DRENGU-54567 format. One record per residue (C-alpha): x, y, z. Coordinates in Angstrom, 2 decimals, decimal comma. Last residue first. Layout:
! DRENGU-54567
X X&Y Y&Z Z
...
This chain:
! DRENGU-54567
X -73,22&Y -140,90&Z -256,59
X -75,64&Y -139,35&Z -259,02
X -77,98&Y -138,01&Z -256,37
X -77,64&Y -134,37&Z -257,30
X -77,62&Y -131,38&Z -254,98
X -78,89&Y -128,22&Z -256,55
X -76,29&Y -125,45&Z -256,64
X -75,82&Y -123,19&Z -253,64
X -73,01&Y -125,38&Z -252,35
X -71,13&Y -124,65&Z -255,58
X -70,53&Y -121,09&Z -254,59
X -68,86&Y -121,79&Z -251,25
X -66,83&Y -124,52&Z -252,89
X -65,55&Y -122,11&Z -255,54
X -63,50&Y -120,30&Z -252,93
X -61,84&Y -117,36&Z -254,61
X -58,10&Y -116,98&Z -253,93
X -57,43&Y -115,86&Z -257,49
X -57,49&Y -119,46&Z -258,64
X -59,92&Y -121,94&Z -257,15
X -59,51&Y -124,48&Z -254,36
X -61,87&Y -127,38&Z -255,02
X -59,12&Y -129,75&Z -256,11
X -57,83&Y -130,06&Z -252,53
X -61,18&Y -131,21&Z -251,28
X -63,24&Y -128,94&Z -249,04
X -65,23&Y -131,16&Z -246,70
X -68,81&Y -130,14&Z -245,86
X -70,39&Y -132,49&Z -248,34
X -68,04&Y -135,39&Z -248,93
X -70,04&Y -138,13&Z -250,60
X -73,41&Y -136,65&Z -251,60
X -71,84&Y -134,13&Z -253,91
X -68,39&Y -132,73&Z -253,23
X -69,23&Y -129,54&Z -255,05
X -65,90&Y -127,93&Z -255,90
X -66,40&Y -127,45&Z -259,57
X -62,97&Y -126,78&Z -261,01
X -61,86&Y -123,78&Z -263,04
X -60,13&Y -124,49&Z -266,29
X -56,45&Y -125,35&Z -266,53
X -57,23&Y -128,94&Z -267,42
X -58,88&Y -127,54&Z -270,50
X -62,15&Y -127,61&Z -272,34
X -63,59&Y -130,72&Z -270,57
X -65,46&Y -132,83&Z -273,07
X -66,18&Y -135,77&Z -270,77
X -62,71&Y -136,48&Z -269,44
X -61,26&Y -139,92&Z -269,92
X -58,44&Y -140,36&Z -267,44
X -60,14&Y -138,01&Z -265,03
X -58,88&Y -134,44&Z -264,48
X -57,84&Y -133,58&Z -260,92
X -54,25&Y -134,63&Z -261,27
X -53,06&Y -136,74&Z -258,30
X -52,09&Y -135,39&Z -254,85
X -55,19&Y -136,77&Z -253,08
X -56,74&Y -139,90&Z -254,59
X -59,59&Y -139,43&Z -257,02
X -63,33&Y -139,94&Z -257,33
X -65,49&Y -138,64&Z -260,17
X -69,04&Y -137,37&Z -260,34
X -70,92&Y -136,87&Z -263,59
X -72,51&Y -134,13&Z -265,64
X -73,47&Y -134,85&Z -269,23
X -77,18&Y -134,50&Z -268,49
X -76,68&Y -130,95&Z -267,24
X -73,15&Y -129,75&Z -266,61
X -69,65&Y -131,18&Z -266,59
X -67,54&Y -132,62&Z -263,78
X -68,56&Y -132,99&Z -260,15
X -66,01&Y -133,67&Z -257,45
X -65,02&Y -136,29&Z -254,92
X -61,62&Y -136,52&Z -253,22
X -60,38&Y -139,58&Z -251,34
X -58,83&Y -138,80&Z -247,95
X -57,62&Y -142,43&Z -247,77
X -59,13&Y -143,03&Z -244,29
X -62,19&Y -140,99&Z -245,13
X -62,72&Y -142,98&Z -248,30
X -62,22&Y -146,25&Z -246,41
X -64,76&Y -145,33&Z -243,73
X -67,38&Y -144,29&Z -246,27
X -66,74&Y -147,41&Z -248,30
X -67,05&Y -149,69&Z -245,24
X -70,25&Y -147,99&Z -244,14
X -72,07&Y -148,44&Z -247,42
X -74,70&Y -145,91&Z -248,42
X -72,25&Y -143,55&Z -250,17
X -70,96&Y -146,53&Z -252,11
X -74,40&Y -147,17&Z -253,58
X -76,25&Y -150,39&Z -252,88
X -78,57&Y -152,21&Z -255,29
X -76,48&Y -155,24&Z -256,10
X -74,45&Y -155,15&Z -252,93
X -70,89&Y -153,85&Z -252,87
X -67,58&Y -155,56&Z -252,12
X -68,11&Y -158,66&Z -254,26
X -65,35&Y -157,68&Z -256,69
X -67,83&Y -157,42&Z -259,53
X -69,90&Y -155,16&Z -257,33
X -66,89&Y -152,95&Z -256,58
X -66,05&Y -152,71&Z -260,28
X -69,53&Y -151,42&Z -261,05
X -69,41&Y -149,02&Z -258,11
X -66,09&Y -147,56&Z -259,26
X -67,46&Y -147,24&Z -262,79
X -70,45&Y -145,31&Z -261,46
X -68,09&Y -143,06&Z -259,46
X -66,23&Y -142,04&Z -262,63
X -62,51&Y -142,52&Z -262,09
X -59,77&Y -139,98&Z -261,24
X -56,15&Y -141,05&Z -261,82
X -53,94&Y -144,07&Z -262,34
X -54,01&Y -145,18&Z -258,68
X -57,79&Y -144,81&Z -258,40
X -58,63&Y -148,49&Z -259,01
X -55,78&Y -149,77&Z -256,85
X -56,22&Y -147,44&Z -253,91
X -59,98&Y -147,96&Z -253,97
X -59,64&Y -151,77&Z -253,75
X -57,11&Y -151,59&Z -250,92
X -59,34&Y -149,23&Z -248,99
X -62,34&Y -151,52&Z -249,64
X -60,46&Y -154,52&Z -248,33
X -59,35&Y -152,58&Z -245,24
X -62,89&Y -151,39&Z -244,54
X -64,27&Y -154,88&Z -244,91
X -61,58&Y -156,23&Z -242,62
X -63,01&Y -154,20&Z -239,79
X -61,24&Y -151,34&Z -238,10
X -61,63&Y -150,97&Z -234,33
X -61,37&Y -154,73&Z -233,89
X -57,90&Y -154,58&Z -232,48
X -56,31&Y -156,40&Z -235,34
X -58,34&Y -156,71&Z -238,53
X -61,01&Y -159,37&Z -237,98
X -63,94&Y -158,11&Z -235,91
X -67,13&Y -158,59&Z -237,91
X -66,38&Y -161,78&Z -239,79
X -64,51&Y -163,36&Z -236,87
X -67,34&Y -162,69&Z -234,42
X -69,95&Y -164,02&Z -236,82
X -67,89&Y -167,08&Z -237,65
X -67,36&Y -167,95&Z -234,00
X -71,03&Y -167,48&Z -233,16
X -72,10&Y -169,50&Z -236,20
X -69,96&Y -172,45&Z -235,22
X -67,14&Y -173,57&Z -237,50
X -67,71&Y -176,99&Z -239,11
X -67,89&Y -175,56&Z -242,61
X -68,59&Y -177,77&Z -245,60
X -66,59&Y -177,87&Z -248,83
X -68,37&Y -179,03&Z -251,92
X -68,77&Y -175,47&Z -253,04
X -72,20&Y -174,09&Z -253,83
X -72,71&Y -172,50&Z -257,22
X -73,85&Y -169,51&Z -259,26
X -75,82&Y -167,76&Z -256,58
X -77,13&Y -165,18&Z -259,00
X -77,03&Y -161,49&Z -259,60
X -78,86&Y -160,34&Z -262,68
X -77,86&Y -158,89&Z -266,04
X -80,24&Y -157,88&Z -268,79
X -79,13&Y -155,75&Z -271,73
X -77,66&Y -158,28&Z -274,13
X -79,52&Y -161,20&Z -272,53
X -79,45&Y -163,20&Z -269,29
X -75,81&Y -162,54&Z -268,36
X -74,97&Y -164,01&Z -264,97
X -73,19&Y -161,93&Z -262,36
X -71,38&Y -163,68&Z -259,53
X -72,11&Y -165,07&Z -256,11
X -70,23&Y -167,68&Z -254,13
X -71,38&Y -170,45&Z -251,84
X -70,18&Y -172,29&Z -248,72
X -72,35&Y -174,55&Z -246,56
X -72,31&Y -174,93&Z -242,79
X -72,66&Y -178,31&Z -241,11
X -76,09&Y -179,24&Z -239,87
X -76,94&Y -179,97&Z -236,23
X -79,45&Y -182,77&Z -235,93
X -83,15&Y -182,29&Z -236,67
X -86,40&Y -180,77&Z -235,49
X -85,43&Y -177,92&Z -233,20
X -82,81&Y -176,44&Z -235,50
X -81,15&Y -173,17&Z -234,58
X -78,28&Y -170,91&Z -235,72
X -77,17&Y -172,96&Z -238,74
X -74,59&Y -171,47&Z -241,04
X -74,74&Y -170,49&Z -244,71
X -71,27&Y -169,07&Z -245,35
X -70,47&Y -166,67&Z -248,19
X -67,33&Y -166,40&Z -250,29
X -66,00&Y -163,38&Z -252,16
X -64,93&Y -161,71&Z -248,90
X -62,31&Y -164,37&Z -248,27
X -60,78&Y -164,95&Z -244,84
X -63,72&Y -163,94&Z -242,64
X -66,16&Y -165,68&Z -245,02
X -69,14&Y -163,36&Z -245,07
X -72,25&Y -164,49&Z -243,26
X -75,67&Y -165,83&Z -244,26
X -77,53&Y -166,94&Z -241,13
X -79,80&Y -169,91&Z -240,51
X -82,86&Y -170,56&Z -238,36
X -84,99&Y -173,63&Z -237,75
X -88,31&Y -174,28&Z -236,00
X -89,12&Y -170,59&Z -236,11
X -91,61&Y -169,31&Z -233,52
X -88,86&Y -168,69&Z -230,93
X -86,62&Y -166,86&Z -233,45
X -89,41&Y -164,43&Z -234,26
X -90,67&Y -164,25&Z -230,66
X -87,24&Y -162,85&Z -229,65
X -88,64&Y -159,61&Z -231,00
X -87,03&Y -157,84&Z -233,90
X -83,85&Y -158,58&Z -235,80
X -81,87&Y -161,80&Z -235,30
X -78,83&Y -161,01&Z -233,12
X -79,98&Y -162,90&Z -230,06
X -79,73&Y -166,21&Z -231,89
X -76,20&Y -165,27&Z -233,04
X -75,05&Y -165,04&Z -229,44
X -74,35&Y -161,68&Z -227,81
X -71,02&Y -161,37&Z -226,00
X -69,57&Y -158,68&Z -228,30
X -69,09&Y -156,20&Z -225,46
X -72,79&Y -155,93&Z -224,77
X -73,75&Y -155,08&Z -228,28
X -73,65&Y -156,64&Z -231,72
X -75,47&Y -155,00&Z -234,58
X -78,81&Y -156,60&Z -235,35
X -79,11&Y -159,33&Z -237,96
X -81,65&Y -159,03&Z -240,75
X -84,74&Y -161,02&Z -241,72
X -85,87&Y -163,39&Z -244,45
X -88,78&Y -165,78&Z -243,92
X -88,90&Y -169,32&Z -245,34
X -92,32&Y -170,97&Z -244,94
X -92,70&Y -174,69&Z -245,63
X -96,13&Y -175,83&Z -246,70
X -97,91&Y -178,86&Z -245,12
X -101,37&Y -177,24&Z -245,56
X -102,29&Y -177,42&Z -241,84
X -98,75&Y -176,77&Z -240,66
X -98,31&Y -173,72&Z -242,88
X -101,73&Y -172,36&Z -241,87
X -100,98&Y -172,81&Z -238,19
X -97,59&Y -171,12&Z -238,55
X -99,12&Y -168,14&Z -240,40
X -101,94&Y -167,84&Z -237,84
X -99,35&Y -167,90&Z -235,00
X -96,98&Y -165,31&Z -236,53
X -99,16&Y -162,22&Z -235,96
X -100,24&Y -163,14&Z -232,40
X -96,65&Y -164,14&Z -231,60
X -95,39&Y -160,72&Z -232,73
X -98,00&Y -158,93&Z -230,61
X -97,04&Y -160,88&Z -227,50
X -93,26&Y -160,50&Z -228,01
X -93,27&Y -156,80&Z -228,90
X -90,44&Y -155,78&Z -231,24
X -92,05&Y -156,69&Z -234,54
X -92,92&Y -153,08&Z -235,35
X -96,56&Y -154,06&Z -235,91
X -98,25&Y -152,15&Z -238,69
X -99,35&Y -155,20&Z -240,64
X -96,28&Y -157,37&Z -240,01
X -95,55&Y -157,79&Z -243,72
X -92,41&Y -155,65&Z -244,11
X -90,74&Y -157,30&Z -241,07
X -90,89&Y -160,67&Z -242,85
X -88,37&Y -159,57&Z -245,44
X -88,71&Y -161,32&Z -247,84
X -91,48&Y -163,85&Z -247,17
X -91,00&Y -167,08&Z -249,19
X -93,78&Y -169,69&Z -249,27
X -92,82&Y -173,26&Z -250,19
X -94,43&Y -176,57&Z -251,12
X -97,56&Y -175,41&Z -252,99
X -99,22&Y -178,39&Z -254,69
X -102,39&Y -176,43&Z -255,47
X -102,74&Y -172,94&Z -256,94
X -106,24&Y -172,40&Z -255,59
X -105,40&Y -173,94&Z -252,20
X -102,36&Y -171,68&Z -251,91
X -104,46&Y -168,67&Z -252,95
X -107,07&Y -169,43&Z -250,27
X -104,35&Y -169,83&Z -247,67
X -102,79&Y -166,50&Z -248,61
X -106,17&Y -164,81&Z -248,48
X -106,77&Y -166,29&Z -245,02
X -103,37&Y -164,97&Z -243,95
X -104,59&Y -161,46&Z -244,80
X -105,17&Y -159,64&Z -241,50
X -102,04&Y -159,78&Z -239,32
X -99,76&Y -161,26&Z -241,96
X -100,44&Y -158,16&Z -244,02
X -100,28&Y -157,81&Z -247,81
X -99,73&Y -154,19&Z -248,78
X -102,86&Y -152,48&Z -250,06
X -104,76&Y -152,16&Z -253,30
X -108,11&Y -150,75&Z -254,32
X -111,48&Y -152,49&Z -254,04
X -112,67&Y -155,63&Z -252,24
X -114,14&Y -153,78&Z -249,25
X -111,31&Y -155,04&Z -247,04
X -108,67&Y -153,53&Z -249,37
X -107,21&Y -155,69&Z -252,08
X -103,90&Y -157,45&Z -251,66
X -100,47&Y -156,79&Z -253,12
X -97,86&Y -158,05&Z -255,61
X -97,61&Y -161,70&Z -254,56
X -95,32&Y -163,64&Z -256,94
X -96,31&Y -167,14&Z -258,05
X -93,42&Y -169,43&Z -259,05
X -94,40&Y -172,68&Z -260,80
X -94,65&Y -171,32&Z -264,32
X -91,34&Y -169,55&Z -263,77
X -89,45&Y -172,87&Z -263,58
X -86,37&Y -171,43&Z -261,88
X -82,94&Y -171,44&Z -263,48
X -81,26&Y -169,21&Z -260,86
X -80,69&Y -166,53&Z -263,52
X -84,38&Y -166,70&Z -264,40
X -85,33&Y -166,33&Z -260,75
X -83,07&Y -163,25&Z -260,42
X -84,48&Y -161,82&Z -263,66
X -88,05&Y -162,30&Z -262,24
X -87,24&Y -160,75&Z -258,88
X -85,27&Y -157,73&Z -260,09
X -86,70&Y -155,77&Z -263,04
X -90,19&Y -157,28&Z -263,28
X -90,99&Y -157,78&Z -259,59
X -89,14&Y -154,84&Z -258,06
X -87,30&Y -155,62&Z -254,84
X -87,91&Y -154,57&Z -251,22
X -91,33&Y -156,06&Z -250,44
X -90,73&Y -159,60&Z -251,72
X -93,44&Y -162,26&Z -251,47
X -92,96&Y -165,48&Z -253,45
X -95,40&Y -168,40&Z -253,51
X -93,70&Y -171,58&Z -254,76
X -95,12&Y -174,61&Z -256,58
X -93,76&Y -178,11&Z -256,28
X -91,24&Y -180,65&Z -257,54
X -90,03&Y -183,13&Z -254,94
X -86,67&Y -182,31&Z -253,43
X -83,22&Y -183,78&Z -253,85
X -80,50&Y -185,09&Z -251,56
X -77,92&Y -183,38&Z -249,39
X -75,08&Y -184,24&Z -251,77
X -73,23&Y -180,96&Z -251,01
X -75,91&Y -178,87&Z -252,73
X -79,60&Y -179,73&Z -253,07
X -80,78&Y -181,45&Z -256,23
X -83,77&Y -180,34&Z -258,29
X -87,54&Y -180,74&Z -258,22
X -87,70&Y -177,92&Z -260,77
X -89,86&Y -175,44&Z -258,82
X -88,19&Y -176,65&Z -255,61
X -84,65&Y -175,89&Z -256,85
X -85,64&Y -172,52&Z -258,33
X -87,35&Y -171,42&Z -255,11
X -84,26&Y -172,38&Z -253,07
X -81,97&Y -170,46&Z -255,45
X -84,26&Y -167,44&Z -255,38
X -84,20&Y -167,61&Z -251,55
X -80,38&Y -167,60&Z -251,66
X -80,35&Y -164,60&Z -254,00
X -82,50&Y -162,77&Z -251,42
X -80,03&Y -163,61&Z -248,65
X -77,05&Y -162,58&Z -250,81
X -74,58&Y -160,70&Z -248,60
X -75,86&Y -157,19&Z -249,16
X -77,42&Y -156,59&Z -245,78
X -76,18&Y -158,48&Z -242,74
X -77,73&Y -161,92&Z -242,10
X -80,88&Y -163,79&Z -241,39
X -82,73&Y -166,78&Z -242,83
X -85,68&Y -167,88&Z -240,67
X -87,62&Y -171,15&Z -241,08
X -91,31&Y -171,58&Z -240,27
X -92,75&Y -175,09&Z -240,45
X -95,15&Y -177,12&Z -242,65
X -92,39&Y -179,10&Z -244,37
X -89,00&Y -178,90&Z -242,75
X -86,19&Y -176,72&Z -244,25
X -82,64&Y -177,62&Z -243,08
X -82,08&Y -181,29&Z -242,28
X -83,11&Y -182,44&Z -245,75
X -84,44&Y -179,56&Z -247,79
X -88,22&Y -180,00&Z -248,18
X -88,12&Y -182,30&Z -245,16
X -91,09&Y -184,40&Z -244,09
X -91,73&Y -185,22&Z -240,43
X -93,71&Y -188,43&Z -240,05
X -97,15&Y -188,04&Z -238,56
X -98,51&Y -189,49&Z -235,33
X -102,26&Y -190,23&Z -235,40
X -104,29&Y -188,44&Z -232,79
X -107,10&Y -189,95&Z -230,71
X -104,71&Y -191,30&Z -228,04
X -103,33&Y -187,81&Z -227,48
X -106,75&Y -186,45&Z -226,65
X -107,04&Y -183,11&Z -228,35
X -107,84&Y -179,79&Z -226,69
X -109,45&Y -176,52&Z -227,61
X -110,08&Y -174,56&Z -224,40
X -113,31&Y -172,69&Z -223,99
X -114,78&Y -169,20&Z -223,94
X -118,53&Y -169,24&Z -224,45
X -120,23&Y -167,67&Z -227,41
X -123,18&Y -165,49&Z -226,40
X -126,63&Y -167,07&Z -226,74
X -129,00&Y -164,55&Z -228,24
X -128,71&Y -165,89&Z -231,75
X -129,63&Y -169,40&Z -230,69
X -132,49&Y -168,18&Z -228,52
X -133,91&Y -166,20&Z -231,39
X -133,66&Y -169,12&Z -233,76
X -135,52&Y -171,53&Z -231,52
X -133,82&Y -174,93&Z -231,40
X -135,50&Y -177,53&Z -233,56
X -137,95&Y -180,18&Z -232,24
X -137,20&Y -183,40&Z -234,08
X -136,16&Y -185,23&Z -230,88
X -139,53&Y -184,45&Z -229,26
X -141,45&Y -186,04&Z -232,13
X -139,22&Y -189,13&Z -232,10
X -139,74&Y -189,51&Z -228,34
X -143,53&Y -189,23&Z -228,77
X -143,59&Y -191,92&Z -231,46
X -141,38&Y -194,17&Z -229,29
X -143,69&Y -193,65&Z -226,31
X -146,62&Y -194,75&Z -228,44
X -144,72&Y -197,86&Z -229,51
X -143,84&Y -198,69&Z -225,91
X -147,49&Y -198,34&Z -224,84
X -148,83&Y -200,75&Z -227,43
X -150,24&Y -199,62&Z -230,73
X -153,84&Y -200,13&Z -232,00
X -154,26&Y -196,43&Z -232,73
X -153,56&Y -195,68&Z -229,03
X -157,21&Y -196,44&Z -228,22
X -158,32&Y -193,19&Z -229,93
X -158,90&Y -191,13&Z -226,75
X -155,63&Y -192,51&Z -225,39
X -153,70&Y -191,17&Z -228,37
X -155,27&Y -187,70&Z -228,09
X -154,46&Y -187,51&Z -224,36
X -150,91&Y -188,70&Z -224,92
X -150,46&Y -186,03&Z -227,61
X -151,86&Y -183,35&Z -225,29
X -149,56&Y -184,33&Z -222,41
X -146,48&Y -184,40&Z -224,64
X -147,18&Y -180,95&Z -226,06
X -147,91&Y -179,56&Z -222,63
X -144,52&Y -180,79&Z -221,40
X -142,80&Y -179,15&Z -224,37
X -144,18&Y -175,72&Z -223,51
X -146,12&Y -174,03&Z -226,35
X -145,62&Y -170,89&Z -228,41
X -141,83&Y -170,92&Z -228,00
X -141,27&Y -171,25&Z -231,76
X -139,61&Y -174,64&Z -231,22
X -142,65&Y -175,72&Z -229,11
X -145,03&Y -174,66&Z -231,89
X -142,89&Y -176,55&Z -234,39
X -143,15&Y -179,64&Z -232,18
X -146,92&Y -179,23&Z -232,17
X -146,89&Y -179,48&Z -235,97
X -144,60&Y -182,53&Z -235,87
X -146,92&Y -184,27&Z -233,44
X -149,81&Y -183,25&Z -235,71
X -148,21&Y -185,15&Z -238,58
X -147,46&Y -188,25&Z -236,48
X -151,11&Y -188,35&Z -235,37
X -152,25&Y -187,97&Z -238,99
X -150,21&Y -191,07&Z -239,86
X -151,72&Y -193,02&Z -236,94
X -155,23&Y -191,88&Z -237,86
X -154,88&Y -193,07&Z -241,43
X -156,58&Y -196,52&Z -241,24
X -159,33&Y -195,21&Z -239,00
X -160,31&Y -192,39&Z -241,33
X -159,33&Y -188,90&Z -240,10
X -161,98&Y -186,69&Z -238,44
X -160,77&Y -187,21&Z -234,86
X -157,07&Y -186,87&Z -235,76
X -157,65&Y -183,57&Z -237,55
X -159,95&Y -182,28&Z -234,77
X -157,41&Y -182,87&Z -231,98
X -154,71&Y -181,14&Z -234,04
X -157,03&Y -178,24&Z -234,93
X -157,89&Y -177,72&Z -231,24
X -154,21&Y -177,51&Z -230,23
X -153,40&Y -175,14&Z -233,12
X -156,37&Y -172,91&Z -232,25
X -155,20&Y -172,67&Z -228,66
X -151,70&Y -171,78&Z -229,84
X -153,01&Y -168,83&Z -231,85
X -155,54&Y -167,71&Z -229,23
X -152,95&Y -167,36&Z -226,43
X -151,16&Y -169,99&Z -224,35
X -152,78&Y -169,97&Z -220,92
X -155,95&Y -167,94&Z -221,55
X -156,58&Y -169,33&Z -225,00
X -155,93&Y -172,84&Z -223,72
X -158,39&Y -172,31&Z -220,90
X -160,98&Y -171,07&Z -223,38
X -160,75&Y -174,33&Z -225,28
X -160,73&Y -173,91&Z -229,04
X -164,20&Y -174,11&Z -230,66
X -166,81&Y -176,75&Z -231,48
X -166,27&Y -178,61&Z -228,18
X -165,82&Y -182,19&Z -226,96
X -163,52&Y -182,96&Z -229,84
X -165,24&Y -185,94&Z -231,48
X -168,84&Y -185,28&Z -230,59
X -168,70&Y -181,54&Z -230,80
X -167,10&Y -181,78&Z -234,19
X -169,74&Y -184,23&Z -235,39
X -172,61&Y -182,04&Z -234,19
X -171,26&Y -178,95&Z -235,91
X -170,33&Y -180,55&Z -239,20
X -173,73&Y -179,90&Z -240,96
X -173,92&Y -176,42&Z -239,44
X -170,49&Y -175,32&Z -240,87
X -167,79&Y -174,86&Z -238,37
X -166,34&Y -172,31&Z -235,97
X -168,49&Y -169,21&Z -236,12
X -171,62&Y -171,36&Z -236,39
X -171,01&Y -172,91&Z -232,98
X -171,98&Y -169,70&Z -231,28
X -170,01&Y -168,33&Z -228,36
X -171,91&Y -166,84&Z -225,36
X -171,66&Y -170,01&Z -223,25
X -167,90&Y -170,17&Z -223,72
X -167,51&Y -166,58&Z -222,48
X -169,54&Y -167,28&Z -219,33
X -167,58&Y -170,44&Z -218,71
X -164,32&Y -168,50&Z -219,13
X -165,35&Y -165,83&Z -216,64
X -166,31&Y -168,43&Z -214,04
X -163,05&Y -170,28&Z -214,55
X -161,15&Y -167,02&Z -214,12
X -162,80&Y -166,22&Z -210,81
X -162,24&Y -169,70&Z -209,42
X -158,60&Y -169,70&Z -210,38
X -158,00&Y -166,28&Z -208,85
X -159,57&Y -167,43&Z -205,55
X -157,49&Y -170,64&Z -205,51
X -154,28&Y -168,68&Z -206,08
X -152,79&Y -168,81&Z -209,56
X -149,38&Y -170,38&Z -210,13
X -146,37&Y -168,09&Z -210,74
X -145,61&Y -167,19&Z -214,35
X -143,86&Y -168,79&Z -217,31
X -144,43&Y -167,20&Z -220,66
X -146,45&Y -168,53&Z -223,55
X -147,30&Y -166,22&Z -226,39
X -150,70&Y -164,59&Z -226,24
X -149,82&Y -161,46&Z -228,13
X -150,04&Y -159,33&Z -224,96
X -147,59&Y -161,56&Z -223,13
X -147,96&Y -162,65&Z -219,47
X -144,91&Y -162,56&Z -217,20
X -145,27&Y -158,80&Z -217,01
X -148,58&Y -159,28&Z -215,11
X -151,11&Y -156,91&Z -216,62
X -151,04&Y -153,23&Z -215,64
X -152,18&Y -151,99&Z -219,07
X -155,16&Y -154,33&Z -218,87
X -155,52&Y -157,37&Z -221,17
X -159,22&Y -157,76&Z -221,94
X -160,99&Y -160,71&Z -220,32
X -162,61&Y -158,49&Z -217,70
X -162,84&Y -159,78&Z -214,14
X -166,05&Y -161,42&Z -213,02
X -168,42&Y -159,22&Z -211,01
X -168,16&Y -159,33&Z -207,22
């Protein structure tokens, strides 16, 4: 039977590579081995020494390597490339001077290690060939232990193949820490007993009671290293990162900080983030952009506080009602805060009570229970049930410290310049409140007899009766006086406030438009009083026809002043006019 061809057939064993790279395969049978040896001997006999080396080196190469060309067996097993490397290594050591053979041996060990890392050569073959070369040169004068050490060093330097590293899928694993390997850390308070360093703190409360002014006060105190109220100590000076989604930066946040006395150089306000491609603008998201927040904090340095107002605006599309999703959003923020030792104060709202008024304050914080669970401390801003000009700051939760007594503060306007006025928490009272938050919340929402009418409504009704007693008043003036009286939020309109709507309905207050164009305005009046305001804006005569458009306040209700002469309903005409948002 003629010897098999040395060319790779199309039906070659799949364990054998066309390019000669090494692949494991089952051992050859005795018959196959004999056939292949015969073919290799025939091929070796047909080779000429001149194709490998110059004639003058031919005899020396044969003497020192046993052959003038790579072994045919090596070509068959590992491919021509690897066979040439093996032969070159044996040749280099053989031709090196005696005093450099050891150095050359270390060099070829490294070269063979690179072949192993590239999966051209099995590691066991590398070790066998190196041992064979060392023995043929009397181990370079080294003992057996020293040779083994050289081989061990060569094996240790073999790098992992890049393809194998990329192909290995990441394995799921638990990240654990042995308790004995960790050093306990002392808890540091930014505000003693209230705001711990590196933790999330919630501040909740009904709208319009001063939560945002409170955060401005906290930011101002930290930026100056100032004193906390009620002799609760001081804080180290630090930088503050401020995020506010509901207030304008230039016209609200900065004036509010100025009124609070903040060091503006230490307050950094986040306006937005860039899109993922680095262009354009988008709202900052706690779901995707916490790494940007961490990078900015590291860039600024010495950041002690991050304010998020409100946190619901930065949930990255999540509605904040799902526990699992909310935890996934809050966890990176909490980890970042703990890692950088930065306190995070997040503002949220309180839900309306349900279930017969048996809900605790903890269950009233907006969104998923995961919010209040993730926070290490939580506080609520509530109205004093006995004085609507005072605010309570009461503790709802504190996992890291003892129960804190409530604080009392008031708000009033502070003049910054001739045309710039901003709300400000002007001072905290020395008095502390021992009343629980649940008791205060119930009293604040339900005082006024049977609970069907809240005290806020009664206070507003009393206020409106007094201010309108002398006649109609411009609605803007009513709102200005209401803010000064602490009955209306800084940015709220009376039509947006439930207590004002209820009080107006209770008093049957009339609303009408006066004038036209830019000089037009809306006025409020009590029923039975003259329709003209105390200071009319160029009205021709009190006998003139009235405009019966109730505006945004009382649309659909025909006030007494809207009845025209000659039995013509002006209200039906005025409804066709454009609706203005002046109230």
